[in-house]
C-alpha positions as CSV (number, residue, x, y, z in Angstrom):
1,M,6.6,9.5,-14.3
2,Q,2.8,9.4,-14.1
3,E,2.6,8.4,-17.8
4,K,5.0,5.5,-17.3
5,N,3.0,4.2,-14.4
6,E,-0.2,4.5,-16.5
7,K,1.4,2.6,-19.4
8,F,2.6,-0.1,-17.0
9,I,-0.7,-0.6,-15.3
10,N,-2.7,-0.4,-18.6
11,T,-0.5,-2.9,-20.3
12,L,-0.7,-5.3,-17.3
13,G,-4.4,-5.0,-17.3
14,E,-4.6,-5.9,-21.0
15,I,-2.4,-9.0,-20.5
16,I,-4.6,-10.1,-17.5
17,K,-7.8,-9.6,-19.6
18,E,-6.3,-11.6,-22.5
19,H,-5.5,-14.5,-20.2
20,R,-8.9,-14.4,-18.5
21,L,-10.7,-14.5,-21.9
22,L,-8.4,-17.4,-23.0
23,C,-9.5,-19.2,-19.8
24,N,-13.1,-18.5,-20.9
25,K,-13.9,-17.1,-17.4
26,S,-16.2,-14.2,-16.5
27,I,-15.0,-11.6,-14.1
28,Y,-17.6,-12.9,-11.7
29,K,-16.2,-16.5,-11.8
30,I,-12.5,-15.6,-11.7
31,S,-12.9,-13.1,-8.9
32,A,-14.7,-15.7,-6.8
33,E,-12.0,-18.3,-7.6
34,S,-9.2,-16.0,-6.8
35,N,-10.8,-14.2,-3.8
36,I,-10.4,-10.8,-5.5
37,P,-13.5,-8.6,-5.6
38,K,-15.1,-8.2,-9.0
39,T,-14.7,-4.4,-8.8
40,T,-11.0,-4.7,-8.2
41,W,-10.5,-7.3,-11.0
42,R,-12.4,-5.0,-13.4
43,R,-10.4,-2.0,-12.4
44,I,-7.2,-3.9,-12.9
45,E,-8.2,-5.0,-16.4
46,Q,-9.3,-1.4,-17.3
47,G,-6.0,0.0,-16.0
48,C,-7.9,2.1,-13.4
49,H,-6.1,0.4,-10.4
50,K,-3.2,2.7,-9.3
51,D,-1.0,-0.1,-8.0
52,I,-1.1,-3.8,-7.6
53,L,0.4,-5.7,-4.6
54,L,2.6,-8.6,-5.3
55,T,0.2,-10.8,-3.3
56,S,-2.7,-9.7,-5.5
57,L,-0.6,-10.3,-8.7
58,W,0.1,-13.8,-7.4
59,K,-3.6,-14.5,-6.8
60,I,-4.4,-13.1,-10.3
61,A,-1.9,-15.5,-11.8
62,E,-3.3,-18.4,-9.9
63,G,-6.8,-17.5,-11.0
64,L,-5.6,-17.4,-14.6
65,E,-3.9,-20.8,-14.0
66,I,-0.5,-19.4,-15.0
67,K,2.7,-18.6,-13.0
68,P,3.3,-15.0,-11.9
69,E,6.5,-14.9,-13.9
70,T,4.4,-15.4,-17.0
71,L,2.6,-12.1,-16.4
72,I,5.9,-10.3,-15.7
73,K,7.5,-11.8,-18.9
74,E,4.6,-10.8,-21.1
75,L,4.6,-7.4,-19.5
76,T,8.4,-7.0,-20.2
77,D,7.9,-8.2,-23.8
78,K,5.1,-5.7,-24.5
79,L,6.7,-2.7,-22.8
80,G,10.2,-3.4,-24.3
81,N,13.6,-3.7,-22.8
82,E,14.0,0.1,-22.8
83,F,11.0,0.7,-20.6
84,T,11.7,1.8,-17.0
85,L,9.7,3.3,-14.2
86,I,12.7,5.2,-12.9
87,D,13.4,8.6,-14.3
């Protein structure tokens, strides 16, 4: 179960970082715009954040100027249809 959680969080962090770089925004700038601390943003991108609240995910998406469902869709695509967090 722990491995699945780590894969989930790491993949989400990679997607978020890709979008931030596409927006050409530094962590400092995007964290200020989205009201998420720089440390938290960095930890999310690095996959070090254990869990992300839905409200935080929504703020992240807004900071990246995308819809939250875009992050979820990309996460689903990267993890594959067979991926599950339930054992």
